[in-house]
C-alpha positions as CSV (number, residue, x, y, z in Angstrom):
1,M,-36.5,-85.1,-187.5
2,L,-39.6,-85.5,-186.5
3,F,-39.1,-89.4,-185.6
4,T,-36.1,-87.7,-183.7
5,I,-38.6,-84.9,-182.0
6,W,-40.7,-87.9,-181.2
7,H,-38.6,-89.8,-179.5
8,L,-36.9,-86.8,-177.4
9,L,-40.2,-85.8,-176.1
10,S,-41.3,-88.9,-175.5
11,T,-38.2,-90.6,-173.6
12,G,-37.0,-87.5,-172.2
13,A,-33.5,-87.8,-173.7
14,L,-31.4,-85.4,-174.3
15,L,-29.8,-84.5,-177.9
16,E,-26.2,-85.3,-178.1
17,D,-23.7,-84.1,-180.3
18,P,-21.4,-86.9,-181.6
19,G,-19.0,-84.0,-182.7
20,A,-17.3,-83.1,-185.9
21,D,-14.9,-85.9,-186.2
22,Y,-17.6,-88.3,-185.3
23,F,-16.8,-90.4,-189.1
24,E,-13.2,-90.1,-188.3
25,R,-13.1,-91.6,-185.6
26,R,-15.2,-95.1,-187.0
27,H,-12.8,-95.2,-189.4
28,D,-10.2,-98.2,-189.0
29,P,-7.0,-96.9,-190.9
30,V,-5.6,-100.2,-191.9
31,I,-9.2,-101.0,-193.7
32,E,-9.5,-97.0,-195.1
33,A,-6.0,-98.0,-196.8
34,D,-7.1,-101.5,-198.1
35,R,-10.2,-99.3,-199.7
36,L,-8.4,-96.3,-201.3
37,A,-5.7,-98.7,-202.5
38,R,-8.5,-101.1,-204.1
39,R,-9.7,-97.8,-205.9
40,I,-6.3,-96.8,-207.3
41,E,-5.6,-99.9,-208.3
42,A,-9.0,-99.9,-210.7
43,L,-7.4,-96.8,-212.2
44,G,-4.8,-98.7,-213.4
45,F,-1.8,-97.7,-210.9
46,S,0.1,-100.1,-208.9
47,V,0.1,-99.4,-205.1
48,N,2.6,-100.9,-202.2
49,L,1.2,-100.2,-198.5
50,E,4.0,-100.0,-196.0
51,K,3.1,-99.0,-192.5
52,A,5.1,-95.4,-191.8
53,A,7.7,-95.6,-189.3
């Protein structure tokens, strides 16, 4: 936190809050679905992914 304060004061930049959904916007749904399918398969279940209409 000290580094952030130093950076803002030394550069004159303004702190911009990326928002509460920042990490949700960054995730690719296809990659996330594949990751979750691998986790479910690791638990011993069979997974078949189909794109919703």
